[in-house]
TIMI-750633 format. One record per residue (C-alpha): x, y, z negated; chain; residue in three letters; residue number from 1. Coordinates in nm, 2 decimals. Layout:
<nodes>
{node {X Y Z} "A" "ala" NUM};
...
</nodes>
This chain:
<nodes>
{node {3.88 -2.57 -0.47} "A" "ser" 1};
{node {3.79 -2.59 -0.10} "A" "gln" 2};
{node {3.88 -2.97 -0.09} "A" "asp" 3};
{node {3.61 -3.04 -0.36} "A" "arg" 4};
{node {3.33 -2.79 -0.30} "A" "ile" 5};
{node {3.24 -2.52 -0.05} "A" "gln" 6};
{node {3.06 -2.21 -0.18} "A" "leu" 7};
{node {2.93 -1.92 0.03} "A" "tyr" 8};
{node {2.68 -1.63 -0.02} "A" "pro" 9};
{node {2.38 -1.70 0.21} "A" "ile" 10};
{node {2.47 -1.38 0.40} "A" "ser" 11};
{node {2.82 -1.51 0.48} "A" "glu" 12};
{node {2.70 -1.86 0.56} "A" "ala" 13};
{node {2.46 -1.72 0.83} "A" "ile" 14};
{node {2.76 -1.59 1.01} "A" "val" 15};
{node {3.03 -1.85 0.94} "A" "ser" 16};
{node {2.83 -2.17 0.89} "A" "gln" 17};
{node {2.52 -2.14 1.12} "A" "pro" 18};
{node {2.50 -2.51 1.22} "A" "glu" 19};
{node {2.54 -2.64 0.87} "A" "met" 20};
{node {2.29 -2.39 0.75} "A" "leu" 21};
{node {2.04 -2.47 1.03} "A" "lys" 22};
{node {2.06 -2.85 0.96} "A" "ser" 23};
{node {1.98 -2.80 0.59} "A" "asn" 24};
{node {1.71 -2.54 0.60} "A" "leu" 25};
{node {1.35 -2.64 0.57} "A" "ser" 26};
{node {1.19 -2.74 0.90} "A" "asp" 27};
{node {0.95 -2.45 0.97} "A" "leu" 28};
{node {0.77 -2.65 1.24} "A" "ser" 29};
{node {0.63 -2.88 0.96} "A" "asn" 30};
{node {0.26 -2.80 0.93} "A" "asp" 31};
{node {0.26 -2.90 0.57} "A" "asn" 32};
{node {0.53 -2.65 0.48} "A" "leu" 33};
{node {0.43 -2.37 0.23} "A" "ser" 34};
{node {0.38 -2.03 0.40} "A" "pro" 35};
{node {0.60 -1.89 0.12} "A" "phe" 36};
{node {0.89 -2.09 0.27} "A" "val" 37};
{node {0.83 -1.92 0.60} "A" "ala" 38};
{node {0.81 -1.58 0.43} "A" "leu" 39};
{node {1.14 -1.65 0.25} "A" "asn" 40};
{node {1.30 -1.76 0.58} "A" "ser" 41};
{node {1.21 -1.43 0.74} "A" "ala" 42};
{node {1.33 -1.21 0.46} "A" "phe" 43};
{node {1.60 -1.41 0.27} "A" "met" 44};
{node {1.86 -1.16 0.15} "A" "glu" 45};
{node {2.04 -1.33 -0.14} "A" "ser" 46};
{node {2.14 -1.67 -0.27} "A" "gly" 47};
{node {2.42 -1.92 -0.22} "A" "ile" 48};
{node {2.52 -2.22 -0.01} "A" "val" 49};
{node {2.68 -2.49 -0.22} "A" "leu" 50};
{node {2.83 -2.81 -0.07} "A" "arg" 51};
{node {2.99 -3.08 -0.28} "A" "val" 52};
{node {3.22 -3.28 -0.05} "A" "leu" 53};
{node {3.21 -3.66 -0.02} "A" "pro" 54};
{node {3.29 -3.87 -0.33} "A" "asn" 55};
{node {3.37 -3.56 -0.54} "A" "val" 56};
{node {3.24 -3.59 -0.90} "A" "val" 57};
{node {3.19 -3.25 -1.08} "A" "leu" 58};
{node {3.21 -3.32 -1.45} "A" "lys" 59};
{node {3.11 -2.97 -1.56} "A" "lys" 60};
{node {2.78 -2.81 -1.47} "A" "pro" 61};
{node {2.75 -2.52 -1.23} "A" "ile" 62};
{node {2.51 -2.24 -1.34} "A" "glu" 63};
{node {2.33 -2.02 -1.10} "A" "ile" 64};
{node {2.17 -1.71 -1.25} "A" "ile" 65};
{node {1.91 -1.52 -1.05} "A" "asp" 66};
{node {1.86 -1.18 -1.22} "A" "leu" 67};
{node {1.60 -0.92 -1.11} "A" "thr" 68};
{node {1.69 -0.57 -1.25} "A" "ile" 69};
{node {1.41 -0.32 -1.32} "A" "lys" 70};
{node {1.38 -0.03 -1.07} "A" "thr" 71};
{node {1.15 0.27 -1.04} "A" "glu" 72};
{node {0.99 0.12 -0.73} "A" "thr" 73};
{node {0.81 -0.21 -0.68} "A" "pro" 74};
{node {1.04 -0.51 -0.61} "A" "ile" 75};
{node {1.00 -0.80 -0.36} "A" "met" 76};
{node {1.28 -1.05 -0.35} "A" "arg" 77};
{node {1.33 -1.37 -0.14} "A" "his" 78};
{node {1.64 -1.55 -0.27} "A" "pro" 79};
{node {1.74 -1.87 -0.08} "A" "arg" 80};
{node {1.97 -2.14 -0.21} "A" "asn" 81};
{node {2.11 -2.44 -0.01} "A" "ile" 82};
{node {2.25 -2.73 -0.21} "A" "leu" 83};
{node {2.42 -3.02 -0.02} "A" "val" 84};
{node {2.55 -3.32 -0.21} "A" "ile" 85};
{node {2.76 -3.53 0.03} "A" "asp" 86};
{node {2.79 -3.91 0.03} "A" "glu" 87};
{node {2.91 -4.05 -0.31} "A" "gly" 88};
{node {2.93 -3.70 -0.46} "A" "ala" 89};
{node {2.78 -3.60 -0.80} "A" "glu" 90};
{node {2.69 -3.27 -0.95} "A" "ala" 91};
{node {2.49 -3.10 -1.23} "A" "thr" 92};
{node {2.34 -2.75 -1.16} "A" "leu" 93};
{node {2.16 -2.52 -1.40} "A" "ile" 94};
{node {1.94 -2.25 -1.22} "A" "lys" 95};
{node {1.82 -1.97 -1.45} "A" "thr" 96};
{node {1.57 -1.70 -1.34} "A" "his" 97};
{node {1.56 -1.38 -1.55} "A" "leu" 98};
{node {1.31 -1.11 -1.46} "A" "gly" 99};
{node {1.27 -0.74 -1.53} "A" "cys" 100};
{node {0.99 -0.60 -1.74} "A" "ser" 101};
{node {0.82 -0.42 -1.45} "A" "ala" 102};
{node {0.48 -0.54 -1.34} "A" "lys" 103};
{node {0.56 -0.47 -0.98} "A" "asp" 104};
{node {0.81 -0.75 -0.95} "A" "cys" 105};
{node {0.76 -1.03 -0.70} "A" "phe" 106};
{node {1.01 -1.31 -0.65} "A" "thr" 107};
{node {0.97 -1.58 -0.38} "A" "asn" 108};
{node {1.26 -1.82 -0.43} "A" "ala" 109};
{node {1.33 -2.12 -0.21} "A" "val" 110};
{node {1.59 -2.40 -0.26} "A" "thr" 111};
{node {1.67 -2.66 0.01} "A" "asp" 112};
{node {1.84 -2.97 -0.12} "A" "ile" 113};
{node {2.01 -3.27 0.06} "A" "ser" 114};
{node {2.15 -3.56 -0.14} "A" "val" 115};
{node {2.36 -3.79 0.07} "A" "gly" 116};
{node {2.40 -4.17 0.05} "A" "arg" 117};
{node {2.48 -4.28 -0.31} "A" "ser" 118};
{node {2.50 -3.92 -0.42} "A" "gly" 119};
{node {2.37 -3.79 -0.75} "A" "lys" 120};
{node {2.22 -3.44 -0.83} "A" "leu" 121};
{node {2.09 -3.32 -1.16} "A" "arg" 122};
{node {1.91 -2.98 -1.13} "A" "leu" 123};
{node {1.77 -2.80 -1.43} "A" "tyr" 124};
{node {1.57 -2.48 -1.39} "A" "thr" 125};
{node {1.49 -2.22 -1.65} "A" "val" 126};
{node {1.23 -1.96 -1.57} "A" "gln" 127};
{node {1.21 -1.71 -1.84} "A" "asn" 128};
{node {1.06 -1.40 -1.67} "A" "asn" 129};
{node {0.88 -1.11 -1.83} "A" "ser" 130};
{node {0.50 -1.12 -1.88} "A" "gln" 131};
{node {0.43 -0.88 -1.59} "A" "gly" 132};
{node {0.63 -1.05 -1.31} "A" "ser" 133};
{node {0.51 -1.28 -1.04} "A" "val" 134};
{node {0.75 -1.57 -0.97} "A" "his" 135};
{node {0.71 -1.83 -0.69} "A" "leu" 136};
{node {0.95 -2.11 -0.65} "A" "ser" 137};
{node {0.97 -2.38 -0.38} "A" "thr" 138};
{node {1.22 -2.67 -0.38} "A" "thr" 139};
{node {1.24 -2.91 -0.08} "A" "asn" 140};
{node {1.46 -3.21 -0.13} "A" "thr" 141};
{node {1.57 -3.50 0.09} "A" "asn" 142};
{node {1.73 -3.80 -0.07} "A" "ile" 143};
{node {1.92 -4.07 0.12} "A" "ala" 144};
{node {1.96 -4.44 0.04} "A" "ser" 145};
{node {2.09 -4.54 -0.31} "A" "gln" 146};
{node {2.10 -4.17 -0.40} "A" "ala" 147};
{node {1.93 -4.02 -0.71} "A" "ser" 148};
{node {1.78 -3.68 -0.80} "A" "phe" 149};
{node {1.69 -3.56 -1.14} "A" "glu" 150};
{node {1.52 -3.23 -1.20} "A" "thr" 151};
{node {1.37 -3.07 -1.51} "A" "phe" 152};
{node {1.20 -2.73 -1.53} "A" "ser" 153};
{node {1.13 -2.51 -1.83} "A" "phe" 154};
{node {0.88 -2.24 -1.77} "A" "thr" 155};
{node {0.80 -1.96 -2.01} "A" "ser" 156};
{node {0.66 -1.62 -1.93} "A" "gly" 157};
{node {0.54 -1.45 -1.61} "A" "gly" 158};
{node {0.20 -1.31 -1.52} "A" "his" 159};
{node {0.19 -1.56 -1.24} "A" "ile" 160};
{node {0.44 -1.85 -1.22} "A" "ser" 161};
{node {0.42 -2.11 -0.95} "A" "arg" 162};
{node {0.66 -2.40 -0.89} "A" "ser" 163};
{node {0.63 -2.63 -0.59} "A" "glu" 164};
{node {0.85 -2.94 -0.57} "A" "met" 165};
{node {0.86 -3.15 -0.26} "A" "asn" 166};
{node {1.08 -3.47 -0.26} "A" "val" 167};
{node {1.13 -3.71 0.02} "A" "asn" 168};
{node {1.27 -4.05 -0.07} "A" "leu" 169};
{node {1.41 -4.12 0.28} "A" "asn" 170};
{node {1.64 -4.42 0.22} "A" "gly" 171};
{node {1.62 -4.76 0.06} "A" "val" 172};
{node {1.70 -4.75 -0.31} "A" "gly" 173};
{node {1.65 -4.37 -0.34} "A" "ala" 174};
{node {1.54 -4.26 -0.69} "A" "asp" 175};
{node {1.40 -3.94 -0.84} "A" "cys" 176};
{node {1.28 -3.81 -1.18} "A" "asn" 177};
{node {1.08 -3.49 -1.16} "A" "val" 178};
{node {0.98 -3.35 -1.50} "A" "ser" 179};
{node {0.92 -3.03 -1.69} "A" "gly" 180};
{node {0.75 -2.83 -1.96} "A" "thr" 181};
{node {0.57 -2.50 -1.98} "A" "phe" 182};
{node {0.47 -2.27 -2.28} "A" "leu" 183};
{node {0.23 -2.00 -2.19} "A" "met" 184};
{node {0.03 -1.73 -2.39} "A" "arg" 185};
{node {-0.16 -1.41 -2.33} "A" "gly" 186};
{node {-0.30 -1.41 -1.98} "A" "gln" 187};
{node {0.00 -1.59 -1.82} "A" "glu" 188};
{node {-0.07 -1.84 -1.54} "A" "his" 189};
{node {0.15 -2.14 -1.47} "A" "cys" 190};
{node {0.10 -2.36 -1.16} "A" "asp" 191};
{node {0.30 -2.67 -1.10} "A" "thr" 192};
{node {0.26 -2.85 -0.77} "A" "thr" 193};
{node {0.45 -3.16 -0.67} "A" "thr" 194};
{node {0.46 -3.39 -0.37} "A" "leu" 195};
{node {0.68 -3.70 -0.38} "A" "ile" 196};
{node {0.69 -3.90 -0.06} "A" "glu" 197};
{node {0.81 -4.26 -0.06} "A" "his" 198};
{node {0.92 -4.28 0.30} "A" "val" 199};
{node {1.15 -4.58 0.26} "A" "ala" 200};
{node {1.10 -4.92 0.08} "A" "pro" 201};
{node {1.24 -5.00 -0.26} "A" "glu" 202};
{node {1.23 -4.64 -0.39} "A" "thr" 203};
{node {1.14 -4.52 -0.73} "A" "asn" 204};
{node {0.99 -4.20 -0.87} "A" "ser" 205};
{node {0.91 -4.08 -1.22} "A" "arg" 206};
{node {0.72 -3.77 -1.30} "A" "glu" 207};
{node {0.62 -3.63 -1.65} "A" "ile" 208};
{node {0.50 -3.28 -1.73} "A" "phe" 209};
{node {0.39 -3.14 -2.07} "A" "lys" 210};
{node {0.27 -2.80 -2.16} "A" "gly" 211};
{node {0.11 -2.58 -2.43} "A" "ile" 212};
{node {-0.14 -2.30 -2.36} "A" "leu" 213};
{node {-0.25 -2.04 -2.60} "A" "asp" 214};
{node {-0.48 -1.73 -2.59} "A" "asp" 215};
{node {-0.63 -1.69 -2.24} "A" "glu" 216};
{node {-0.34 -1.85 -2.05} "A" "ser" 217};
{node {-0.40 -2.10 -1.77} "A" "arg" 218};
{node {-0.21 -2.40 -1.64} "A" "gly" 219};
{node {-0.25 -2.59 -1.32} "A" "val" 220};
{node {-0.09 -2.93 -1.23} "A" "phe" 221};
{node {-0.13 -3.07 -0.88} "A" "gln" 222};
{node {0.08 -3.39 -0.85} "A" "gly" 223};
{node {0.07 -3.62 -0.55} "A" "lys" 224};
{node {0.25 -3.94 -0.47} "A" "ile" 225};
{node {0.24 -4.04 -0.10} "A" "leu" 226};
{node {0.35 -4.39 -0.01} "A" "val" 227};
{node {0.42 -4.43 0.36} "A" "his" 228};
{node {0.31 -4.74 0.56} "A" "lys" 229};
{node {0.64 -4.92 0.56} "A" "asp" 230};
{node {0.74 -4.82 0.20} "A" "ala" 231};
{node {0.70 -5.16 0.04} "A" "gln" 232};
{node {0.82 -5.26 -0.31} "A" "arg" 233};
{node {0.81 -4.91 -0.45} "A" "ile" 234};
{node {0.75 -4.78 -0.81} "A" "asn" 235};
{node {0.58 -4.45 -0.87} "A" "gly" 236};
{node {0.48 -4.31 -1.21} "A" "his" 237};
{node {0.31 -3.97 -1.28} "A" "gln" 238};
{node {0.18 -3.82 -1.61} "A" "leu" 239};
{node {0.06 -3.48 -1.71} "A" "ser" 240};
{node {-0.03 -3.38 -2.07} "A" "lys" 241};
{node {-0.14 -3.04 -2.21} "A" "thr" 242};
{node {-0.22 -2.89 -2.55} "A" "leu" 243};
{node {-0.48 -2.61 -2.57} "A" "leu" 244};
{node {-0.44 -2.39 -2.88} "A" "leu" 245};
{node {-0.74 -2.17 -2.82} "A" "ser" 246};
{node {-1.09 -2.18 -2.67} "A" "asn" 247};
{node {-0.99 -1.93 -2.41} "A" "gly" 248};
{node {-0.70 -2.14 -2.27} "A" "ala" 249};
{node {-0.77 -2.35 -1.95} "A" "glu" 250};
{node {-0.59 -2.64 -1.79} "A" "met" 251};
{node {-0.67 -2.78 -1.44} "A" "asp" 252};
{node {-0.51 -3.11 -1.35} "A" "ala" 253};
{node {-0.53 -3.29 -1.01} "A" "lys" 254};
{node {-0.32 -3.61 -1.00} "A" "pro" 255};
{node {-0.33 -3.79 -0.67} "A" "glu" 256};
{node {-0.22 -4.12 -0.52} "A" "leu" 257};
{node {-0.22 -4.18 -0.14} "A" "glu" 258};
{node {-0.10 -4.53 -0.06} "A" "ile" 259};
{node {-0.05 -4.69 0.28} "A" "tyr" 260};
{node {0.15 -4.99 0.17} "A" "ala" 261};
{node {0.03 -5.30 -0.02} "A" "asp" 262};
{node {0.33 -5.41 -0.23} "A" "asp" 263};
{node {0.35 -5.11 -0.46} "A" "val" 264};
{node {0.33 -5.03 -0.83} "A" "lys" 265};
{node {0.19 -4.68 -0.89} "A" "cys" 266};
{node {0.02 -4.51 -1.19} "A" "ser" 267};
{node {-0.10 -4.16 -1.27} "A" "his" 268};
{node {-0.28 -3.99 -1.55} "A" "gly" 269};
{node {-0.37 -3.65 -1.70} "A" "ala" 270};
{node {-0.49 -3.56 -2.05} "A" "thr" 271};
{node {-0.58 -3.22 -2.20} "A" "thr" 272};
{node {-0.67 -3.17 -2.56} "A" "gly" 273};
{node {-0.61 -3.00 -2.89} "A" "gln" 274};
{node {-0.38 -3.09 -3.18} "A" "leu" 275};
{node {-0.47 -3.42 -3.34} "A" "asp" 276};
{node {-0.68 -3.34 -3.65} "A" "glu" 277};
{node {-0.59 -3.68 -3.82} "A" "thr" 278};
{node {-0.22 -3.59 -3.80} "A" "ser" 279};
{node {-0.29 -3.24 -3.93} "A" "met" 280};
{node {-0.49 -3.39 -4.22} "A" "phe" 281};
{node {-0.21 -3.63 -4.30} "A" "tyr" 282};
{node {0.06 -3.36 -4.30} "A" "met" 283};
{node {-0.16 -3.12 -4.51} "A" "arg" 284};
{node {-0.22 -3.40 -4.76} "A" "ser" 285};
{node {0.16 -3.43 -4.80} "A" "arg" 286};
{node {0.18 -3.07 -4.90} "A" "gly" 287};
{node {0.29 -2.93 -4.56} "A" "ile" 288};
{node {0.14 -2.58 -4.50} "A" "pro" 289};
{node {-0.09 -2.57 -4.20} "A" "glu" 290};
{node {0.12 -2.33 -3.98} "A" "pro" 291};
{node {0.43 -2.55 -4.03} "A" "leu" 292};
{node {0.23 -2.86 -3.96} "A" "ala" 293};
{node {0.10 -2.72 -3.64} "A" "arg" 294};
{node {0.45 -2.61 -3.53} "A" "glu" 295};
{node {0.60 -2.96 -3.61} "A" "leu" 296};
{node {0.33 -3.13 -3.41} "A" "leu" 297};
{node {0.39 -2.90 -3.11} "A" "met" 298};
{node {0.77 -2.96 -3.14} "A" "gln" 299};
{node {0.71 -3.34 -3.14} "A" "ser" 300};
{node {0.47 -3.31 -2.84} "A" "phe" 301};
{node {0.73 -3.12 -2.63} "A" "ile" 302};
{node {1.03 -3.30 -2.76} "A" "gly" 303};
{node {0.91 -3.63 -2.60} "A" "asp" 304};
{node {0.94 -3.49 -2.25} "A" "val" 305};
{node {1.28 -3.34 -2.32} "A" "leu" 306};
{node {1.41 -3.70 -2.33} "A" "asn" 307};
{node {1.38 -3.70 -1.95} "A" "glu" 308};
{node {1.69 -3.48 -1.94} "A" "ile" 309};
{node {1.99 -3.70 -1.92} "A" "ser" 310};
{node {2.25 -3.43 -1.99} "A" "asn" 311};
{node {2.29 -3.39 -2.37} "A" "asp" 312};
{node {2.41 -3.03 -2.36} "A" "asn" 313};
{node {2.13 -2.92 -2.13} "A" "val" 314};
{node {1.87 -3.10 -2.34} "A" "arg" 315};
{node {1.99 -2.93 -2.66} "A" "glu" 316};
{node {1.99 -2.59 -2.48} "A" "gly" 317};
{node {1.63 -2.63 -2.35} "A" "ile" 318};
{node {1.52 -2.76 -2.69} "A" "leu" 319};
{node {1.66 -2.43 -2.84} "A" "gly" 320};
{node {1.45 -2.23 -2.59} "A" "leu" 321};
{node {1.14 -2.43 -2.69} "A" "val" 322};
{node {1.20 -2.38 -3.06} "A" "leu" 323};
{node {1.26 -2.01 -3.01} "A" "glu" 324};
{node {0.93 -1.98 -2.82} "A" "arg" 325};
{node {0.74 -2.18 -3.08} "A" "leu" 326};
{node {0.89 -2.01 -3.38} "A" "ser" 327};
{node {0.88 -1.64 -3.26} "A" "ser" 328};
{node {0.57 -1.44 -3.28} "A" "asn" 329};
{node {0.43 -1.64 -2.99} "A" "asn" 330};
{node {0.23 -1.97 -2.99} "A" "leu" 331};
{node {0.26 -2.13 -3.33} "A" "ala" 332};
{node {0.27 -1.82 -3.56} "A" "pro" 333};
{node {0.02 -1.64 -3.33} "A" "his" 334};
{node {-0.22 -1.92 -3.40} "A" "thr" 335};
{node {-0.15 -1.88 -3.78} "A" "glu" 336};
{node {-0.26 -1.52 -3.76} "A" "gln" 337};
{node {-0.59 -1.62 -3.59} "A" "lys" 338};
{node {-0.66 -1.87 -3.87} "A" "asn" 339};
{node {-0.59 -1.62 -4.14} "A" "glu" 340};
{node {-0.85 -1.39 -3.98} "A" "gly" 341};
{node {-1.13 -1.65 -4.00} "A" "lys" 342};
</nodes>
């Protein structure tokens, strides 16, 4: 109802809510802003504006499905979503991207988020595009004092997939958890770029990403925590871990800390490796076949990061996607076929 939420197509909001739209769109004068955001702003043709009014608690999740349908001609899309969580409001959103099978499919999605004082937003993103598509996603988030933002992304598929997450902790006591997982194969490319800025003191951030790469796929993680001069007594944690299932897979990790305050607690780390041979030997010695042992180890590896999802139903849903990806003729069984040929 209109006394709880306001929901408009972006095309309608441009006409009926121009001031609200203008105040929540990304600042194009910011020199650090991605050029893809500017491109989206010039051509945005679809998407929604969702506003949860003050002190409204939405108990059921809202799902946004972005579907690209195959056409005979190349496709370029620029969907734009504006999410505004007012003071004391709380919401859970699930954003799903489904792509066509055409190779000439380019999506440049942008989401602008504002979480008001003491507000809470949980945003879960599923990107399950076809192997031939190119999918770029940028999310810009501003978090006010005592507010919290939890986001988790599941990425599977896409010739090129790039997710950029920028979070500004603008108020005292603001908190964010930015996490995700990616499962890539073939020649798929997955790029995760994050920037978390501790603008205000006594803010907290947690960031964990885990992925599995097979065949000649490539993963990139660029994660930066920036602590501003007056942001004392902050806590920032960042971790990236990746499993490589073949010699042709490649992972590039670039964790960064940039700190201009002296009373902080920050940590970051990145590891890349293969399945643990000791664990494999232990499971094989207990009679577990090698393909099953590999799959169980991968499930355990990914399952750990899924604990960052606070919503039980969403966690189970994404776990189902992970198990489907690992148990289909991708990743784990694909590796089994390679071993049989040796």
